[in-house]
N, C-alpha and C positions, 0 to 999 in steps of 0.2 A: 409393292416394294416396302421394305421395313424402314420407316423414317426415324425410328428411335435409335439413338447412338448406343453402341454396346459399351458396357463397362470395360475397363482395361483388361480385367482377368478373363473376359469372354471373347476378346479380340483373337482372331485366328493367328496362331503361332507362325504360320507360313509367311505372314506379312509383317511380322515384328522384327525389330533388330535384335541381334544377339549381344545384349549388354553384358552378358556373363564373360565375354572375351576380355573384359577389364578385370573383374573380380568374380570368382565362382559364386560368392555369396556376400551378403551384406556384412557378415561377421569378418570376412577377409578384409573388407574395406575398413572396418573398425580397427582391426589389428594394425593395418598400415597407417591409419590416421594417428593412432596412439603412439606408434613408433616414431613417426615424423615429428609429432608435437614434442616428444621427449628430446629428440636429437637437434631440433632447431637452434637452441642456445649455443651449440658448438660453433655457429657462424660468428657469434659476437667475440669469440676469442681472437679472431683475425683483425678485428677493428683496431686501427692504430699501428698495425704491424706489417702492412702489405709492402712497405719499403725495406723491411728487414733483410729479405733474401729472395732470390729467384724461386726457390722451393716453396717458400711460404705463399707467395703470390699464386703460383701454379696450384698448390693444394686448395687455396681458397676458391679459385675459379672452378676447379673440378667439383668440390663439395657443393658449391652453389648450383652447378648444373644438375647434380644428382638430386638435390633437395627440390629444385624447381620442377624437375620432371615428375617426381613422385607427387608433388602438390598438384601439378597439372592433371595427372590421372585421377587423383582423389576428387578434385573440384569438378572435372568434366563428368565423371560417373554420377556424382551426387546430383548435379544439375540436370543431366539427361534423364535420370530416374524421376526427378520432379516433373520434367516436361512430359513424361508419359501420362501423368495424371496429377495436375497441379493441386487437386483437393486432398491428395494423400499426405496426412499430417506427419507420418514417419519420415517421408522424403523431404517434406518442408524443413523439418528439423535438421536432416542430414545436409541439405543444401546450405542452410544458414551456417552450420558449423564449418563447411568447406569455405564459405565466404569469410568467416572470421579468421580461419587459419591463413587464408590468402593475405588478409590485412596484416596479421601478425608477422608473416614472412616478409612482406614488403618493408615493414618498419625495421625488422632485424637486419636486412641487407642494404638499407638505405645508405650506409657508409661506403659501399663498394665503389660506385662510379666516381664520386668526388675524390676518394682517396687515391684511386689509380691515376686520375688526372693530375693530382698534386705531386706524384712522384717525379723528381727532376728528370728531364728527358734523357740525359746521358745515362742516368742510373737505370731507367726502364730499358733503354737500348742495350745496356750491358747484360741485364737479366735475360732479355730475349735472345741475346747472342749465346749466353752461357747454356741455356736449355733450348737451343734453337729448334730441335726436332719436336719437342713437346709443345713449344709455343706457336709453332707454324700455323696450327689450326686457328689461333686467335688473331691472325694478321688483320682480317677485315674488322673484327670486333674492336681491336685497339685503334685502327684508323678511324672508325666511326666515333669512338669515344674521344680521341684526342682532337678531332676536328672541332669539337665543341669547347676546346680549352679556352679560347679567347672570349667565349661567352659564359664561362663559368666564373663565379665571383668568389670572394674570400669565404671561408666557412661561416663566419658570422653573418655576412650578407646573404649567403645561400639559405641559412636558417630563417632569416627574416623573410625572404621571398617565399620559402616553403609555408611559413605561417600566413602570409597574405594570399596564398593561392586559393584558400577557401573563400576569401572576399572576392577574388577574381572570378570564382565560379558562381557568385551570387546572382548576377543577371540571368544566367541560364536557368538556375533553380527557380527564380521568381517567374520567368517566362513559362517554365514547365508547369508550375502550380496554376498560374492564371489560365494557360491554354488547355491543360488536361483536367484540372479539378474544378476551377471556379467558373469558367465561361459556360454559359448555357445558351443553346440556340433555340429559336422559336419553332413552333409546329408549322408544317407546311402540308398542303393537300397533295397526296401522291396521284399517280396516273389513274388509280381506281376510285379516286374521290375520297380516299380515307385520310383523316387527319393523322399525320405521322411526325414524331419528333425528329428534327434535323440533328444529326450528329456528324462529327468529322468522318467517322467510318462510312456513314450512309451518303455523305456528300458526293463522293465520286460516282456511286451508283445512280444518284439522281441526275448527275451531269451526263451520264450515259443513256438516260431515258430517251426513247424516241419521241416522247411528248414534250414539245418545246416549252409549254407553260410550266411544266415541272422543273425543267432545267433553269429557266429564268427565275422562278420563285426561290429555288434552292440557292442559286448564286447570290441573289439580292439579300436573302435572309442571312446567309453566312457572313457576308461582308458587312452588313449593317451592324453586326455585333462587334466586329473588329474596329469599325469606324467609331462606335461608342467608346471604345477603350483607347483611342488613338494617342492621347497624351501619355498615358501610362506605358503603352507599348513602345512609343518613341523614346521615352526616358529609359526604359529597360534596354532596348537595343543600343542606344547611345552609350549607356554605361558599359555594355559588353565590348563595344568597339574601343572605348577609352581604356578598358582593362587590357585589351590586346596590345594597344599602343604603349601603355605603361610598361608591361612586361618586356616588350621588344626593346624599349629604350634602356630599361634596367639591365638587360642582358647585352647591351651594346650592338644591337642590330640596327641597320639603317631604316628598316620599316617592319611593320607587323607581318606583312606578306613574306618578307625575307625570313623572318623567324619561323613562320609556319612551314615554309618549303624547305628550310635547312635541315629539319629533322631527318628527312630522307635524301638530303643532298640533291634536291631538284633545282636546276637553274631557273631563275626568274623568267628567263626567255620562254620557257615552256608555257607559262601562264599567258604571257602576252601574245605568243604566236597562236595559241588556241583562239583567243578572242579575235585577233586580226583575221585569221583564216575563215572563221565563222562569219565575220562581217562581210568578207568578200563574197561569200556564198549565200547571203541573205535573200537574194532574188529567188533562190530555190524554195526557201520557206514561204516567200510571198506567193510563189506559184502553187505551192501545196494549199495555202489558204484559199486561193482562187478555185482550185479543183473542189475543195470542200464546199465552197459556196454553191458551185454549180451542182454538185452531187446532191446536196440537201435541198436544192431548189428554193432557196430563200432570197428575198429581195435584199435583205441586209444580213450579213453574218456577224454574230456577236461573240464575245469571248466565251460565253457559256455554251456556244455551239462547237467548241473545239474538241470535246471529248466523246461526243456521240459517235458510235461506230458508223462508218459510211456503208458498210456491208453488214447485214445482220449475221450473227455468228453462224457459220456453216454448221448445220445441225448434224454434227457427226459425233457418234459415241465412240470413244477410244478407250478400251479397257486398259488396265495397268499392264497386262502382258503384251498387248499390241503396242503400247507406248514404249515398252522396253525394246521390242523388236525393231520398231521404227527408228528409235534413237541409236540403236546398235548399227543399223544399216547406214544411217546418216553419218556416223562417225568412223565408218570403215576406211574413209580416206586418210585417217590418221595412222594407219598401218597396224601390223600384227601386235606389237608390244602394247599399244594403247588398247586395242580391242580385247586382248587377253586380260588386262587389268580391269577393264570395264566389265567383262563377264564375271570376274571374281566379285567385284563390287555389287553387281546386280543380283548375284545368286548366293552370296555367302553371309547373309545376315548383317549387311551394312545399313540396310534401309528399313525405316519404320513407315509403312505405306499409308494406312487409312486412319481416318479420324476416329477417336473414341471419346467417351465422356471425360472431360477434364484435360484432354491433351492440348498442349500448346498449339496455337494457331500458326499459320504461315508455313514456311519451309526454311531449312538451313542445312549447311554441312558443317560438322564439328568433329571432335574426336581428339585423340592425344597420341603424340609420338610414342612409339613402342607398342601400340596396339594397331588400330587401323582407322581410317576415317569412317564417320557415320553420317547418314543423311536422314533428316526428319521431313516427311511429306504429310500433306493432308489431301490425298489424291482424289480428284473427281474425274469422271471419264470424259474430260474435255481436252481440246487442243492446248488450252492454256496450261493444264496440268502436265501435258507431255513436254512442253517447253520448260516447265519448272524442273522436271526430272533431268532433262539435258543440262540445264543450268547448274543444278546442285551436284550432279555427277562431275561436271567440269571442275568445281571446287574440290570435290573429294579426290579426284585423280591428280589434281595439282599437289595436294597434300601427299597422296600415295607415292608419287614419283620423287618428291622432295625427301620424304622420310626414308626412302630406299637408299638415297645417295648422300644425304647430309647428316652431320652430327646434330644432336638436339639444339645446340647453340644457334644453328641457322635453319631451324625447322619451320619457322613462321613465314608469313608473307605480308609485306607492307600493303596498305590500302591502294597505293598507286598501281600495283600489279594484281591485287587480289581479285578484281572482277574480270580480268582479261580472259582467263581460262574458261570461266563460266559463260561469258558472253560469246566467246569464240565458238563454243559448242552450240549455242542457240543459233548463231549465224549459219553454221554448217547444217544444222537441222532444217533451217528455213530454205537453204539452197536445195537440199535433198527433196523437201516437200514440193517446192516449185518445179523441180525437174520431173517429179513423179506424177504431177497432177495436170490433167487436161481440162478438168471441169472449170468453166469460166467463173462461176460464182465463188468457188473454192479458191481459185488463184487470186481473185480480187480481194477476198477476205484476208488471205495470207499477206498480200502486198500491203493492204491497209494496216494490218497488225505491225508489219515491219516499218512502215512509214511513221506510225505513231511512236515506235521505239526511238527512231531518230529524232522526232520532234521533242519527245519528253526527255531524252537523255543527252543528245548532243546539243540541240539548240537551247532548250529551256535551262539546262544546268549551266551552260555558258553565259546565258543572260544573268542568272543568279551570281555567277562568278564575277561578272562585270559590275553588278550592283555592289558587291563586297569591296571590290577594288576602289570604286568611287567613294564609298562611305568612309573607308579607312584612310584614304588619301586626304579627305576633307578634315578629319579629326587631326591627322598629322600636320596639317597646315593651320590648325587652330580654329577651324570653322565649326560652328555648332550644328548638331544634327537635330532638326525639329521635324515634326510630322509633316509639315507643309513641304519642306525641302525634299524629304524622302519620298513623299507621294509624287512630287514632280519629277524626280530622278526616275522613279519606277515607271511612271506613265511614259516618259520619253523612251525608255528602253523598250517598252511594249510596242510603241509606235515604230521604232527602228526595226525590231525583230519581226513583227507580224505584218507590217506594210499597210498599204492604203485600203485593201479590200475588206478590212474588218472594222466593226464599230467598237471602239474602246469604251465600254461602259465605265462610268466614273468609279464604280466600286473597285475596279481592278487596281486602282492607285494604291490601295492599302494592302495588297497581297503580301508585300514584303513583311508585314507585321505578323504573319502566321507561319513563317517558314522556320521550323526548329533548327535546321542545319546552319542557319546564319549565326547561331550561338557557338558554333564550332568553326571558327573562321578559316576561310580558304581551304575548305574540305571538298565542296561540291564539284570543283573543276575536275577532280579526279574521276568523277563519273563520266565526264565527257571525253577526257583523254583515254581512259580505260576502254570506253566503248569504241573510240576511233582505232586504238591499237588492236582490239579484238577483230574488228571488221577488216583492218589491213592484213592481219595474220590469216584470217580465214580465206581472204582472196589469194594470198601468197600460197597457202597450202593447196588450194584448188588449181592455181595456175602453174605452180612450179614443181609440185609433187615432192619426191624424196628429199632433196636438199632442204626444202622449207620445213618438211615434217621433222627431219633430224634436228634442225635448229630449234624448232618449237618444243620438241621433247626434252632437249637439253635445257631450255628455259624452264620447263616444268620441274626439272630435277634440281634446280639451283637454290630454291627456297630464298633465304634471306642472306645468301653468302656474298652478294654483291649489291651495289646500290641499284634501285629499281630502274633508273634510266639506263644503266649499263646492261641490266638483265634483258631489257626489251631490245636494246641495240644488238645484243648477241642473237636475238631471234629475228633480226632484220627490220626492226621498227625503231626509227629514231624520232622520238617525240620532241627533240629540241628543234626539229625542222617542221615545216608546214605539211610535209608529204603525207603522213598517216591520216591527218584530219582531212586533207584534200582528197585522198583516196576514198575515205568513208563517204565524203559528200558526193563524189562522182557516182558511187553506188546509189545514193539517194536520188540523184538525177535519173539514173537508169530506171529505178523503180517508179518514179513519177511518169516517165515516158510510157512504161508498160501499163501503168494504171489508167492513163488517159486513153491508150490504144484499146484497152478492154472496154 
C-alpha cells in the first residue's frame, strides 16, 4: 500500500470537488473581485439617508444583499482553494485578499443596523406600508433587528462599546496564546515503550489506549501543566466572565446569560430545563459508569478510564463507495426528495474525498448560496469515516433545501439548529446499522459508539453549561473567581454527574482551565440541545413516517427565516419543554439495556 500522500495535482479527479462551479478560472475570480472592490463605496452614499424615503431604504437593503452574496462567493472560493493545499502560496494570497475585502465590507456597512433601529417606529411602519409588497420579505429581518432596540445605545455610546470590544476579546486571545502557543507538555512513554511528546492532539489517542499505564501517565502529565498555570488561567477566565457581565450591563440586560441567548431569541427556560432534565436522569450516566467499570474489569474506575473503547474497533474496512451506498440506504426513510438531492450531492462534484499533501484536516460542509454546498472529507475506510460522510451530507442538504426555498437574506443557519440535520443523519445511520447487523461484537461496538456520543455531547456539554451558569452568577453577585473556588465547583459537578463508582483524581479539578469554549460564553449548551433535538426528530421520523418527514423537510428548507426555537417547534420538537431531552435520554436507557444484555 502506498503510504506517501499524493500532491494535489496528482489526486484523482473522480474524488475531487468541482470548484469550477464557482468560477471557471482564477481570472474570473479576479475580475469579480476587482469589480466588487470598485463598487463597494456605493454603500457609503446611503449612510445618514436611510430615513429619507421608503425607496432609499429598500435600495440600500437590496444593494447590501447583492454585495454580500458576491463577497460570500469570492471568500468561499478563495478559502476552499487554500484548503485543497495550504502550502500553495498563490491561494494563500488569494484567501488573504478575500479576508481583507470581508473586513473592508464589514466596516463599510457598519452604519446599517444602528441607522435602521434609529428610524422612528411610525416612520418605519409607514415605509413598510407604502412599499408593502417589496418589504414583505424583510418582516423577520426587521423584527429581529427591532427586538434589539432597547439594548441599542446612543451612537456615541455604541462607538465607545465598539472600541472596547477589542479589550473584551483580550482574555480569549490571551488564553489561546497560552494554550496553543506557549504551553508545552512533558514527554511520556507510549504503549511500545517509546518516549513521545504529549500534545493536545495526541492526548485523546493516549486516553483511548488499551494500556492503562499510558492513560494514567498522559492524564497526570497534561493536568500537571495546567495546575502549574492555575493562577494565570484563573485570572484569564475571571476576566472573560467579567467582560461578559460588563457588556450585558452596558446593554441593559439582566444577566450575561440573557444577552447571549437573546441574539437568537432563545428563552432562558431552555437553558434551565436542559440542566434540570439532565439532573433527573443522572442515574443513567451513573449506570453507564458502572457498566464501564465492569467491562474494563478494574477494581477502581478512574476519570482517565472514561475514553478507552469498551469494544475494540470492529475491524471492518468500508470503502468510500460502500459508505455512500450504506448512507443512502440508511437515509431512504427520509423519502424520495431527500434521496434525490443526496444522490446529486454524492455524485456531482460536491465532495472532496481523500487526503492529499497540504490539504486541510478534519471535515466540513461549506459553500455559498447561488452555487451549491460542498463537503471536505479526509476519508479513511473506517466506520468513523462513514459517520462523518452522513454528518457532513446532513449539513450540505440542510443548505441545499434552504437555498432552494429562501432568499439570500435567510440562507444561513444559527448554531442552535446547525447541528440538528447532521446529527439526525448520524442517528438514522446508527439505527440502520443496528437493524442490519446480527454480529454480536459489531452490535456492541456500535452501541458503545452511540453511548459515548451521548456521554460526550449530552451529559458533558450540559455539565460545562452548568459550570458557566454558576461562574457568571458569582461574578454578577460580586463574588471573586479564584482557582480554588473554580476547582471546587468543577470537582462537585464531576461528583454529581459521574456518581459514586468513579475515583475522581484530583487533577480533574483543573479541567475547566483548558476548555476553549468557555471563552465564548453560553455556547456549549447548544451542542446538548441540538443533539437532543436530532435524536427526537430521528425517532419521530422512524415512528411516524410521512407527516414527520414532511415537517422535517419543511424545517430544512426554512433557513434563518424564523427564530430557531420556532423552526424546531414547526418540526415537532419544543425545546422550551423537557420532552426532547427526556426522549433522547430514554433512548440512552434503551441502549444501556441492550449493551448489558449483550
